[in-house]
DRENVO-971237 format. One record per residue (C-alpha): residue number from 1; residue in one letter; x, y, z. Coordinates in nm, 4 decimals, always signed. Example, Ala and Ser with C-alpha at 12.3 -4.5 7.8 and 13.67 -1.06 7.14 Angstrom:
// residues 2
  num  residu      east     north        up
    1       A   +1.2300   -0.4500   +0.7800
    2       S   +1.3670   -0.1060   +0.7140
***
This chain:
// residues 537
  num  residu      east     north        up
    1       M   +0.0000   +0.0000   +0.0000
    2       G   +0.2831   +0.2357   +0.0852
    3       T   +0.4468   +0.1787   -0.2512
    4       A   +0.1230   +0.2468   -0.4377
    5       S   +0.0661   +0.5627   -0.2356
    6       E   +0.4167   +0.6873   -0.3049
    7       T   +0.3737   +0.6150   -0.6744
    8       S   +0.0447   +0.8039   -0.6822
    9       S   +0.2004   +1.0962   -0.4987
   10       S   +0.4946   +1.0989   -0.7408
   11       K   +0.2586   +1.1040   -1.0389
   12       R   +0.0623   +1.3942   -0.8916
   13       K   +0.3851   +1.5857   -0.8292
   14       T   +0.5066   +1.5188   -1.1848
   15       K   +0.1730   +1.6315   -1.3280
   16       R   +0.1766   +1.9462   -1.1142
   17       T   +0.5335   +2.0238   -1.2246
   18       A   +0.4392   +1.9784   -1.5906
   19       H   +0.1385   +2.2075   -1.5426
   20       I   +0.3489   +2.4804   -1.3793
   21       T   +0.6185   +2.4461   -1.6452
   22       T   +0.3653   +2.4875   -1.9247
   23       W   +0.2169   +2.8017   -1.7759
   24       L   +0.5615   +2.9511   -1.7270
   25       L   +0.6883   +2.8508   -2.0713
   26       L   +0.3922   +2.9938   -2.2622
   27       P   +0.4539   +3.3587   -2.1615
   28       I   +0.8252   +3.3124   -2.2362
   29       L   +0.7379   +3.2007   -2.5893
   30       A   +0.4928   +3.4921   -2.6180
   31       I   +0.7727   +3.7329   -2.5250
   32       A   +0.9959   +3.5664   -2.7852
   33       V   +0.7289   +3.6132   -3.0526
   34       L   +0.6628   +3.9777   -2.9623
   35       L   +1.0281   +4.0805   -2.9621
   36       R   +1.0946   +3.9063   -3.2956
   37       I   +0.7999   +4.0478   -3.4917
   38       W   +0.8387   +4.4013   -3.3536
   39       G   +0.9840   +4.6059   -3.6391
   40       I   +1.0210   +4.3024   -3.8654
   41       D   +0.9040   +4.5107   -4.1624
   42       F   +1.1985   +4.7483   -4.1174
   43       G   +1.3025   +4.9469   -4.4221
   44       L   +1.0392   +4.8098   -4.6575
   45       P   +0.9810   +4.8698   -4.9414
   46       F   +1.3509   +4.9623   -4.9373
   47       V   +1.6042   +4.6831   -4.8868
   48       Y   +1.8928   +4.7761   -4.6578
   49       H   +2.0459   +4.4423   -4.5590
   50       P   +2.3351   +4.3287   -4.7824
   51       D   +2.2507   +3.9559   -4.7856
   52       E   +1.8706   +3.9355   -4.7799
   53       P   +1.8093   +4.0186   -5.1481
   54       L   +2.0515   +3.7493   -5.2651
   55       Y   +1.8713   +3.4794   -5.0671
   56       V   +1.5314   +3.6083   -5.1807
   57       R   +1.6368   +3.5969   -5.5446
   58       I   +1.7768   +3.2441   -5.5199
   59       A   +1.4684   +3.1132   -5.3374
   60       Q   +1.2387   +3.2756   -5.5922
   61       R   +1.4379   +3.1347   -5.8824
   62       I   +1.4212   +2.7837   -5.7375
   63       F   +1.0445   +2.8158   -5.6906
   64       K   +0.9803   +2.9633   -6.0351
   65       T   +1.2016   +2.7339   -6.2418
   66       G   +1.2050   +2.4124   -6.0399
   67       D   +1.5845   +2.4058   -6.0808
   68       L   +1.7098   +2.2833   -5.7446
   69       N   +2.0673   +2.3860   -5.8199
   70       P   +2.1037   +2.7164   -5.6309
   71       H   +2.4216   +2.7991   -5.8302
   72       F   +2.5500   +2.9433   -5.5038
   73       F   +2.7558   +2.7486   -5.2507
   74       N   +2.9102   +3.0107   -5.0233
   75       Y   +2.6522   +2.8635   -4.7852
   76       P   +2.4908   +2.5195   -4.8130
   77       S   +2.1441   +2.4796   -4.9642
   78       L   +1.8948   +2.3813   -4.6924
   79       F   +1.8162   +2.7376   -4.5881
   80       L   +1.7531   +2.8330   -4.9511
   81       Y   +1.5305   +2.5298   -5.0093
   82       L   +1.3168   +2.6091   -4.7055
   83       N   +1.2700   +2.9671   -4.8221
   84       A   +1.1810   +2.8439   -5.1714
   85       L   +0.9305   +2.6020   -5.0171
   86       A   +0.7671   +2.8925   -4.8316
   87       Y   +0.6674   +3.0352   -5.1711
   88       V   +0.4272   +2.7436   -5.2268
   89       P   +0.1621   +2.8637   -4.9768
   90       F   +0.2552   +3.2239   -5.0581
   91       Y   +0.1732   +3.1671   -5.4252
   92       L   -0.1420   +2.9638   -5.3587
   93       V   -0.2851   +3.2330   -5.1309
   94       G   -0.1929   +3.5017   -5.3839
   95       R   -0.3581   +3.3077   -5.6627
   96       V   -0.6788   +3.2502   -5.4657
   97       A   -0.6862   +3.6210   -5.3745
   98       G   -0.6433   +3.7140   -5.7412
   99       L   -0.3125   +3.8870   -5.6794
  100       L   -0.0982   +3.6353   -5.8682
  101       S   -0.1739   +3.4497   -6.1900
  102       S   +0.1611   +3.2757   -6.2436
  103       P   +0.4912   +3.2306   -6.0550
  104       S   +0.6468   +3.4977   -6.2760
  105       D   +0.4240   +3.7543   -6.1037
  106       I   +0.6444   +3.7199   -5.7953
  107       L   +0.8893   +4.0040   -5.8489
  108       E   +1.2555   +4.0123   -5.7568
  109       P   +1.3950   +4.3128   -5.5693
  110       L   +1.5751   +4.5842   -5.7645
  111       M   +1.9275   +4.6182   -5.6282
  112       I   +2.1617   +4.9021   -5.7268
  113       A   +2.4451   +4.8398   -5.4827
  114       M   +2.5053   +4.6424   -5.1652
  115       G   +2.2387   +4.7487   -4.9168
  116       V   +2.0756   +4.9784   -5.1725
  117       G   +1.7579   +4.8355   -5.3201
  118       R   +1.3820   +4.8424   -5.3417
  119       T   +1.1171   +4.5750   -5.3706
  120       A   +0.7834   +4.6096   -5.5445
  121       M   +0.6566   +4.3202   -5.3295
  122       P   +0.7442   +4.3811   -4.9623
  123       S   +0.5436   +4.0702   -4.8764
  124       T   +0.8212   +3.8518   -5.0210
  125       F   +1.0645   +3.9887   -4.7645
  126       L   +0.8106   +3.9605   -4.4834
  127       L   +0.7642   +3.5974   -4.5851
  128       G   +1.1325   +3.5152   -4.5377
  129       R   +1.1689   +3.7224   -4.2211
  130       C   +0.8632   +3.5606   -4.0611
  131       L   +1.0050   +3.2180   -4.1442
  132       T   +1.3279   +3.3089   -3.9645
  133       A   +1.1329   +3.4561   -3.6713
  134       A   +0.9365   +3.1315   -3.6366
  135       V   +1.2633   +2.9374   -3.6225
  136       G   +1.3896   +3.1848   -3.3621
  137       V   +1.0884   +3.1157   -3.1404
  138       A   +1.1341   +2.7405   -3.1932
  139       S   +1.4950   +2.7864   -3.0779
  140       V   +1.3669   +2.9320   -2.7506
  141       L   +1.1619   +2.6158   -2.7030
  142       M   +1.4666   +2.4038   -2.7863
  143       A   +1.6762   +2.5966   -2.5319
  144       F   +1.4187   +2.4937   -2.2722
  145       M   +1.4372   +2.1304   -2.3815
  146       V   +1.8178   +2.1243   -2.3766
  147       G   +1.8275   +2.2879   -2.0340
  148       R   +1.5703   +2.0505   -1.8900
  149       R   +1.7457   +1.7435   -2.0278
  150       M   +2.0880   +1.8584   -1.9103
  151       A   +2.0052   +1.7933   -1.5448
  152       E   +1.6434   +1.6697   -1.5622
  153       D   +1.5417   +2.0033   -1.4117
  154       Y   +1.2735   +2.2178   -1.5738
  155       R   +1.4031   +2.5306   -1.3971
  156       I   +1.7262   +2.5230   -1.5991
  157       G   +1.5222   +2.5021   -1.9167
  158       L   +1.2937   +2.7889   -1.8210
  159       V   +1.5768   +3.0273   -1.7299
  160       A   +1.7703   +2.9372   -2.0473
  161       A   +1.4583   +2.9879   -2.2604
  162       L   +1.3845   +3.3261   -2.1019
  163       A   +1.7427   +3.4396   -2.1572
  164       L   +1.7295   +3.3401   -2.5241
  165       A   +1.3860   +3.4979   -2.5680
  166       V   +1.5251   +3.8426   -2.4799
  167       S   +1.8793   +3.8026   -2.6168
  168       P   +1.9755   +4.0946   -2.8462
  169       T   +2.1813   +3.8642   -3.0688
  170       S   +1.9090   +3.6044   -3.1058
  171       V   +1.6297   +3.8566   -3.1598
  172       R   +1.8195   +4.0593   -3.4194
  173       N   +1.9210   +3.7538   -3.6211
  174       S   +1.5635   +3.6220   -3.6000
  175       Q   +1.4436   +3.9254   -3.7954
  176       L   +1.6606   +3.8701   -4.1027
  177       I   +1.6489   +3.6390   -4.4027
  178       T   +1.9785   +3.4722   -4.3174
  179       P   +2.0713   +3.1121   -4.2246
  180       D   +2.2202   +3.1834   -3.8826
  181       T   +1.9085   +3.1382   -3.6683
  182       L   +1.8251   +2.8155   -3.8496
  183       V   +2.1711   +2.6662   -3.7943
  184       G   +2.1428   +2.7513   -3.4251
  185       F   +1.8111   +2.5658   -3.4081
  186       W   +1.9543   +2.2489   -3.5644
  187       I   +2.2566   +2.2590   -3.3328
  188       L   +2.0284   +2.2863   -3.0291
  189       L   +1.8238   +1.9907   -3.1479
  190       S   +2.1373   +1.7845   -3.2117
  191       L   +2.2775   +1.8765   -2.8667
  192       W   +1.9460   +1.7774   -2.7094
  193       A   +1.9738   +1.4356   -2.8729
  194       S   +2.3427   +1.4123   -2.7748
  195       L   +2.2430   +1.4607   -2.4100
  196       G   +1.9983   +1.1757   -2.4659
  197       I   +2.2860   +0.9619   -2.5922
  198       L   +2.4777   +1.0463   -2.2777
  199       R   +2.1912   +0.9674   -2.0403
  200       V   +2.0082   +0.6760   -2.2061
  201       G   +2.1886   +0.5797   -2.5248
  202       K   +1.8783   +0.4859   -2.7230
  203       L   +1.9074   +0.4383   -3.0978
  204       S   +1.6471   +0.7105   -3.1539
  205       D   +1.8776   +0.9668   -2.9913
  206       Y   +2.1607   +0.8670   -3.2240
  207       V   +1.9273   +0.8965   -3.5231
  208       I   +1.8018   +1.2418   -3.4215
  209       A   +2.1508   +1.3681   -3.3353
  210       G   +2.2917   +1.2465   -3.6666
  211       I   +2.0130   +1.3753   -3.8895
  212       T   +1.9842   +1.7170   -3.7232
  213       G   +2.3633   +1.7467   -3.7170
  214       G   +2.3647   +1.6892   -4.0933
  215       L   +2.0888   +1.9481   -4.1369
  216       A   +2.2954   +2.1951   -3.9331
  217       I   +2.5957   +2.1439   -4.1618
  218       S   +2.3629   +2.1777   -4.4614
  219       T   +2.2603   +2.5184   -4.3286
  220       K   +2.6075   +2.6571   -4.2604
  221       Y   +2.9452   +2.4873   -4.2933
  222       N   +3.0825   +2.5989   -3.9574
  223       A   +2.8216   +2.3735   -3.7949
  224       G   +3.0439   +2.0769   -3.8855
  225       L   +3.1731   +2.0862   -3.5284
  226       V   +2.8354   +1.9504   -3.4159
  227       V   +2.9782   +1.6028   -3.4774
  228       L   +3.2033   +1.6448   -3.1721
  229       P   +2.9371   +1.6390   -2.8962
  230       I   +2.7792   +1.3309   -3.0566
  231       V   +3.1101   +1.1460   -3.0436
  232       L   +3.1932   +1.2770   -2.6962
  233       A   +2.8507   +1.1817   -2.5574
  234       H   +2.8921   +0.8355   -2.7026
  235       F   +3.2274   +0.7685   -2.5391
  236       L   +3.1321   +0.9363   -2.2114
  237       R   +2.8531   +0.6817   -2.1915
  238       W   +3.0205   +0.3695   -2.3269
  239       G   +3.3846   +0.4304   -2.2428
  240       C   +3.6522   +0.2439   -2.4368
  241       K   +3.4088   -0.0156   -2.5619
  242       G   +3.2239   +0.2596   -2.7468
  243       S   +3.4377   +0.2016   -3.0564
  244       S   +3.2555   -0.1264   -3.1140
  245       E   +2.9091   +0.0187   -3.0559
  246       K   +2.7392   +0.0483   -3.3962
  247       K   +2.4949   +0.3207   -3.2953
  248       L   +2.7649   +0.5851   -3.3298
  249       Y   +2.8330   +0.4855   -3.6888
  250       V   +2.4617   +0.4959   -3.7626
  251       A   +2.4566   +0.8590   -3.6420
  252       L   +2.7603   +0.9530   -3.8523
  253       V   +2.6217   +0.7883   -4.1667
  254       L   +2.2861   +0.9601   -4.1193
  255       M   +2.4647   +1.2900   -4.0703
  256       G   +2.6383   +1.2545   -4.4054
  257       L   +2.3170   +1.1448   -4.5781
  258       A   +2.1205   +1.4366   -4.4330
  259       F   +2.3804   +1.6780   -4.5662
  260       V   +2.3924   +1.5252   -4.9135
  261       L   +2.0143   +1.5014   -4.9459
  262       T   +1.9639   +1.8679   -4.8515
  263       T   +2.2710   +2.0039   -5.0327
  264       P   +2.2742   +1.7565   -5.3244
  265       Y   +2.4641   +1.9780   -5.5652
  266       A   +2.7704   +1.9531   -5.3441
  267       L   +2.8103   +1.6311   -5.5447
  268       L   +2.6116   +1.7076   -5.8608
  269       D   +2.7871   +2.0418   -5.9195
  270       H   +3.1035   +1.9692   -5.7236
  271       D   +3.3352   +2.2024   -5.9179
  272       N   +3.1309   +2.5127   -5.8375
  273       F   +3.0684   +2.3819   -5.4860
  274       W   +3.4399   +2.3624   -5.4065
  275       Q   +3.5084   +2.6941   -5.5778
  276       D   +3.2513   +2.8788   -5.3655
  277       L   +3.3542   +2.6949   -5.0502
  278       R   +3.7171   +2.7957   -5.0997
  279       F   +3.6093   +3.1545   -5.1655
  280       E   +3.4151   +3.1696   -4.8379
  281       A   +3.7070   +3.0145   -4.6471
  282       R   +3.9437   +3.2759   -4.7928
  283       H   +3.6969   +3.5508   -4.7090
  284       Y   +3.6872   +3.4577   -4.3401
  285       S   +4.0616   +3.3980   -4.3332
  286       T   +4.1780   +3.7155   -4.5065
  287       G   +3.9396   +3.9801   -4.3770
  288       H   +3.6341   +4.1980   -4.4317
  289       E   +3.6629   +4.5720   -4.3759
  290       G   +3.4975   +4.6744   -4.0514
  291       M   +3.4633   +4.3157   -3.9270
  292       E   +3.8195   +4.1967   -3.8842
  293       G   +4.0982   +4.1615   -3.6330
  294       D   +4.1348   +4.0841   -3.2590
  295       T   +3.8816   +3.8065   -3.3091
  296       L   +3.8808   +3.6312   -2.9713
  297       H   +3.8906   +3.9592   -2.7804
  298       W   +3.6088   +4.0931   -2.9979
  299       Y   +3.3866   +3.7894   -2.9344
  300       L   +3.4434   +3.7961   -2.5600
  301       S   +3.3825   +4.1708   -2.5441
  302       Y   +3.0720   +4.1361   -2.7583
  303       L   +2.9271   +3.8642   -2.5370
  304       W   +2.9950   +4.0686   -2.2236
  305       L   +2.8471   +4.3886   -2.3649
  306       T   +2.5327   +4.2261   -2.5073
  307       E   +2.4525   +3.9301   -2.2825
  308       G   +2.6133   +4.0626   -1.9645
  309       L   +2.6508   +3.8561   -1.6484
  310       L   +2.5039   +3.5482   -1.8156
  311       V   +2.8405   +3.4980   -1.9844
  312       L   +3.0220   +3.5132   -1.6501
  313       F   +2.7778   +3.2667   -1.4948
  314       S   +2.8303   +3.0261   -1.7849
  315       L   +3.2074   +3.0431   -1.7345
  316       I   +3.1662   +2.9621   -1.3656
  317       E   +2.9459   +2.6670   -1.4578
  318       V   +3.2081   +2.5384   -1.7017
  319       V   +3.4590   +2.5269   -1.4158
  320       R   +3.2051   +2.3806   -1.1722
  321       G   +3.1074   +2.1116   -1.4208
  322       I   +3.4680   +2.0064   -1.4735
  323       V   +3.5457   +2.0026   -1.1004
  324       R   +3.2278   +1.8062   -1.0223
  325       R   +3.2824   +1.5821   -1.3255
  326       S   +2.9317   +1.6496   -1.4497
  327       K   +2.9243   +1.4719   -1.7849
  328       A   +2.6311   +1.6764   -1.9142
  329       A   +2.7950   +2.0074   -1.8243
  330       I   +3.1241   +1.8897   -1.9741
  331       L   +2.9469   +1.7912   -2.2965
  332       V   +2.7835   +2.1317   -2.3421
  333       S   +3.0942   +2.3187   -2.2295
  334       F   +3.3160   +2.1201   -2.4641
  335       F   +3.1181   +2.2235   -2.7714
  336       C   +3.1105   +2.5900   -2.6657
  337       I   +3.4858   +2.6027   -2.6001
  338       V   +3.5854   +2.4211   -2.9198
  339       Y   +3.3456   +2.6263   -3.1329
  340       L   +3.4695   +2.9563   -2.9869
  341       A   +3.8320   +2.8503   -3.0381
  342       F   +3.7544   +2.7515   -3.3979
  343       I   +3.5835   +3.0737   -3.5063
  344       S   +3.8471   +3.2802   -3.3238
  345       R   +4.1102   +3.1473   -3.5636
  346       F   +3.9546   +3.3490   -3.8481
  347       V   +4.0190   +3.7134   -3.9202
  348       V   +3.6520   +3.7988   -3.9820
  349       R   +3.4209   +3.8204   -3.6815
  350       N   +3.0551   +3.9152   -3.6378
  351       D   +2.7584   +3.8497   -3.4122
  352       R   +2.5946   +3.5895   -3.6362
  353       T   +2.8990   +3.3619   -3.6217
  354       I   +2.8917   +3.3436   -3.2403
  355       L   +2.5124   +3.2927   -3.2346
  356       P   +2.5108   +2.9064   -3.2306
  357       I   +2.6686   +2.8825   -2.8847
  358       I   +2.4764   +3.1655   -2.7189
  359       P   +2.1769   +2.9431   -2.6242
  360       L   +2.4185   +2.6873   -2.4797
  361       L   +2.5895   +2.9563   -2.2729
  362       F   +2.2455   +3.0401   -2.1359
  363       V   +2.1879   +2.6739   -2.0497
  364       L   +2.5152   +2.6706   -1.8574
  365       S   +2.4245   +2.9986   -1.6847
  366       A   +2.0853   +2.8599   -1.5860
  367       S   +2.2501   +2.5446   -1.4505
  368       W   +2.4786   +2.7573   -1.2330
  369       W   +2.1779   +2.9545   -1.1080
  370       V   +1.9833   +2.6416   -1.0105
  371       H   +2.2796   +2.4823   -0.8334
  372       S   +2.3527   +2.8084   -0.6509
  373       Y   +1.9895   +2.8304   -0.5449
  374       E   +1.9913   +2.4752   -0.4124
  375       W   +2.3155   +2.5390   -0.2232
  376       L   +2.1746   +2.8534   -0.0618
  377       R   +1.8503   +2.6811   +0.0250
  378       S   +2.0381   +2.4011   +0.2001
  379       R   +2.2385   +2.6544   +0.4016
  380       F   +1.9409   +2.8758   +0.4904
  381       N   +1.6591   +2.6241   +0.5096
  382       H   +1.4797   +2.8442   +0.7589
  383       S   +1.4526   +3.1228   +0.4961
  384       V   +1.3512   +2.9304   +0.1849
  385       R   +1.1075   +3.1971   +0.0684
  386       A   +1.3674   +3.4716   +0.1012
  387       V   +1.6233   +3.2655   -0.0907
  388       S   +1.3689   +3.1901   -0.3627
  389       F   +1.2691   +3.5549   -0.3907
  390       A   +1.6333   +3.6696   -0.4078
  391       S   +1.7119   +3.4099   -0.6742
  392       V   +1.4235   +3.5193   -0.8953
  393       V   +1.5182   +3.8850   -0.8523
  394       L   +1.8768   +3.8004   -0.9525
  395       V   +1.7580   +3.6400   -1.2763
  396       L   +1.5379   +3.9372   -1.3618
  397       L   +1.8142   +4.1883   -1.2859
  398       V   +2.0659   +3.9952   -1.4963
  399       L   +1.8217   +3.9797   -1.7890
  400       A   +1.7339   +4.3491   -1.7624
  401       M   +2.0409   +4.4620   -1.9597
  402       P   +1.9959   +4.2366   -2.2650
  403       L   +1.6205   +4.3032   -2.2615
  404       R   +1.6816   +4.6787   -2.2641
  405       Q   +1.9198   +4.6431   -2.5594
  406       T   +1.6687   +4.4303   -2.7461
  407       I   +1.3900   +4.6827   -2.6920
  408       E   +1.6178   +4.9656   -2.8059
  409       N   +1.7116   +4.7664   -3.1168
  410       D   +1.3453   +4.6969   -3.1970
  411       L   +1.2550   +5.0625   -3.1468
  412       T   +1.5308   +5.1569   -3.3902
  413       L   +1.4057   +4.9037   -3.6441
  414       A   +1.0523   +5.0381   -3.6156
  415       T   +1.1750   +5.3952   -3.6728
  416       V   +1.2051   +5.5354   -4.0240
  417       D   +1.5752   +5.5999   -4.0732
  418       S   +1.7631   +5.8558   -4.2783
  419       R   +1.7945   +5.6389   -4.5889
  420       T   +1.4178   +5.6509   -4.6283
  421       T   +1.3856   +6.0215   -4.5530
  422       A   +1.6818   +6.0978   -4.7789
  423       S   +1.5216   +5.9045   -5.0652
  424       S   +1.2091   +6.1217   -5.0311
  425       W   +1.4189   +6.4386   -5.0132
  426       I   +1.6035   +6.3411   -5.3309
  427       V   +1.2789   +6.3062   -5.5264
  428       E   +1.1504   +6.6408   -5.3978
  429       N   +1.4688   +6.8460   -5.4385
  430       L   +1.6876   +6.7128   -5.7194
  431       P   +1.6014   +6.7567   -6.0875
  432       E   +1.5257   +6.4485   -6.2926
  433       G   +1.8269   +6.3156   -6.4763
  434       S   +2.0765   +6.4358   -6.2153
  435       R   +2.4026   +6.2409   -6.2362
  436       I   +2.4365   +6.0689   -5.9014
  437       V   +2.7008   +5.8403   -5.7534
  438       L   +2.6114   +5.6335   -5.4507
  439       E   +2.8144   +5.3890   -5.2444
  440       S   +2.6989   +5.0769   -5.0634
  441       Y   +2.4391   +5.1362   -4.7888
  442       A   +2.3449   +5.4788   -4.9251
  443       P   +1.9822   +5.5844   -4.9874
  444       F   +1.7959   +5.4252   -5.2772
  445       V   +1.7759   +5.6408   -5.5905
  446       D   +1.5360   +5.5464   -5.8687
  447       P   +1.7481   +5.4690   -6.1774
  448       G   +1.4444   +5.5397   -6.3955
  449       T   +1.4361   +5.9006   -6.2782
  450       F   +1.8029   +5.9771   -6.2206
  451       S   +2.1314   +5.8805   -6.3825
  452       V   +2.2730   +5.6510   -6.1137
  453       T   +2.6235   +5.5089   -6.0859
  454       A   +2.7002   +5.2699   -5.8008
  455       V   +3.0398   +5.2088   -5.6414
  456       G   +3.1356   +4.9802   -5.3548
  457       R   +3.3123   +5.2558   -5.1610
  458       M   +3.3257   +5.6198   -5.2624
  459       I   +3.7022   +5.6142   -5.1999
  460       D   +3.7442   +5.3541   -5.4741
  461       H   +3.7908   +5.6564   -5.7017
  462       P   +3.9816   +5.9840   -5.6495
  463       A   +3.8082   +6.3212   -5.6466
  464       D   +3.9280   +6.3961   -6.0002
  465       W   +3.7364   +6.0956   -6.1323
  466       Y   +3.4049   +6.2362   -6.0097
  467       L   +3.4866   +6.5767   -6.1567
  468       S   +3.6037   +6.4483   -6.4946
  469       N   +3.2907   +6.2336   -6.5381
  470       D   +3.0601   +6.5298   -6.4711
  471       F   +2.8833   +6.3723   -6.1748
  472       Q   +2.6695   +6.6124   -5.9755
  473       Y   +2.5959   +6.4470   -5.6402
  474       L   +2.7622   +6.1912   -5.4152
  475       F   +2.5605   +5.9905   -5.1600
  476       F   +2.7478   +5.8383   -4.8645
  477       G   +2.6083   +5.5661   -4.6345
  478       E   +2.7201   +5.5224   -4.2729
  479       W   +2.7430   +5.1432   -4.2892
  480       M   +3.0181   +5.1896   -4.5472
  481       Y   +3.2223   +5.4942   -4.4484
  482       G   +3.1313   +5.4692   -4.0788
  483       R   +3.2995   +5.1292   -4.0390
  484       F   +3.6369   +5.2930   -4.0902
  485       Y   +3.5779   +5.5728   -3.8406
  486       R   +3.4884   +5.3187   -3.5711
  487       D   +3.8441   +5.1787   -3.5854
  488       P   +4.0710   +5.4739   -3.6702
  489       D   +4.3942   +5.2971   -3.5756
  490       R   +4.3348   +5.0193   -3.8254
  491       Y   +4.1733   +5.2223   -4.1038
  492       W   +4.3517   +5.5572   -4.0843
  493       E   +4.4312   +5.5474   -4.4575
  494       Q   +4.0665   +5.4979   -4.5594
  495       I   +3.9579   +5.7726   -4.3205
  496       S   +4.2115   +6.0081   -4.4779
  497       Q   +4.0705   +5.9287   -4.8229
  498       Y   +3.7133   +5.9960   -4.7117
  499       E   +3.8170   +6.3203   -4.5454
  500       G   +3.9760   +6.4204   -4.8752
  501       L   +3.6449   +6.3736   -5.0568
  502       F   +3.4488   +6.5510   -4.7829
  503       S   +3.6799   +6.8522   -4.8015
  504       T   +3.6848   +6.8634   -5.1827
  505       F   +3.3126   +6.8691   -5.2491
  506       R   +3.0332   +7.0912   -5.1219
  507       H   +2.8340   +6.9502   -4.8331
  508       V   +2.4617   +6.9640   -4.9091
  509       R   +2.2785   +6.7716   -4.6388
  510       T   +2.3344   +6.5256   -4.3557
  511       F   +2.0482   +6.3056   -4.2388
  512       N   +2.0537   +6.1313   -3.8997
  513       D   +1.7020   +5.9936   -3.8653
  514       G   +1.6756   +5.6657   -3.6776
  515       G   +2.0388   +5.6874   -3.5678
  516       Y   +2.1715   +5.6248   -3.9205
  517       E   +2.3814   +5.8875   -4.0971
  518       V   +2.3592   +5.9741   -4.4668
  519       R   +2.5727   +6.2449   -4.6243
  520       I   +2.5058   +6.4189   -4.9556
  521       Y   +2.7748   +6.6195   -5.1343
  522       Q   +2.7650   +6.8250   -5.4537
  523       V   +3.0416   +6.7839   -5.7093
  524       Q   +2.9768   +7.0976   -5.9153
  525       S   +3.0892   +7.4401   -5.7984
  526       Q   +2.9062   +7.6123   -5.5174
  527       E   +2.8218   +7.9130   -5.7390
  528       A   +2.6543   +7.6982   -6.0025
  529       A   +2.4670   +7.5072   -5.7385
  530       G   +2.3368   +7.8255   -5.5806
  531       Q   +2.1954   +7.9445   -5.9117
  532       E   +1.9945   +7.6235   -5.9546
  533       Y   +1.8687   +7.5047   -5.6140
  534       Q   +1.8762   +7.6145   -5.2566
  535       L   +1.9398   +7.2577   -5.1429
  536       C   +2.0553   +7.3366   -4.7939
  537       R   +1.7202   +7.4785   -4.6890
***
């Protein structure tokens, strides 16, 4: 009778825990949704992101032609296929609504330069961004599942999920048509299955870990390191005899098959595949202006400045896990350390590259928080409520900084910036046919109304070139020239060249709406300009 009573009590406790977990997880997911859709229509109908239009074009071409060869292998193909697949319901709804009669009615964006474009169908960009946002929310759920499985404690999962829900890095990359949020999702799912390998060792965990690991690699090549936690989990469980356990080889074979099936032209168009892959490797190894140098220091500083104390807590948990010989903590820590060491070897660094380990850092942070709470509760068992209250307050205070940054970022996205206001000013103040030169990330100028020449950087040509070709106006964008001014020690030569152009030509207007700077200069003489238009008013 006692055994039956204990079993019944255990079932009631488990059911109550599941009920509480659900009601806590739902608002966390709601927060994740809200923060990711806030400002998701930024810029439209103008296109300001350098990579989005390329992915939109490739996905549209695959959908329209049925040619599954993306003819682009700087990144693998799964992300592009999923975006192309999203056009199936998009087209069907448009056809039923009478807005589309054939796939050719889906229009590609018009791009003049990098980060300078316009789309006649903003809905195509919202489609891709909403797909990424949905994956971002799913990643929050996966962070919960990884955290819960790490120590069979739902509290770790909830804290990790909440941290990822408000993370500035996760939210920002969930609002873009890029593969980075998707690769993070697959890595989380593969790590979840790897923890299952460590704890139970069922064949299903090997299958899931292998397939999702292959899908991660098929989303972005740097996810290849996801094979390491699978192997480590296997040998942590089986020890030396693990080499004869066939389940591991099943996972590795499935990983390879998943990659080939979702990036098939790695084999079918192998020459172009290797050419693009080598190009991308050289790109990350040789540099990208404004995103290069001091890589490890940059990543650590970035994590501290955006995610705050959570990074410190995760570091403490790494040490605690090693000292306590916690296999689960060691497994998660191992992947984070190896991945960070790997990407730090490259010259190029950016927030999207560090994104895959950020949810895992939150899992480690949450684990430290739960263990600290339990330690305090055991020491002050007469003040359990006070300890619980203090622990919750600590979590909220730690998350306040990243949440504030995320809200500020979303407010900025939802604000019309100077590229949009400058584009309107151009139409209202410059005569049709004006000869305009714009650099990357400058305002959009209609090439049907004006004579537009695009350059990558305005300093790619000397001042005499603009004079001799009878150009009238130069449009500068902060995301191009500003990158040099943010690191004057490294880019003093480029700054000097920009200053030369700024001092040579007549300054017309500077726009700073939405925290983004656009500068407009006039090439022709000030006297001639004054006779035609009072542009500075």
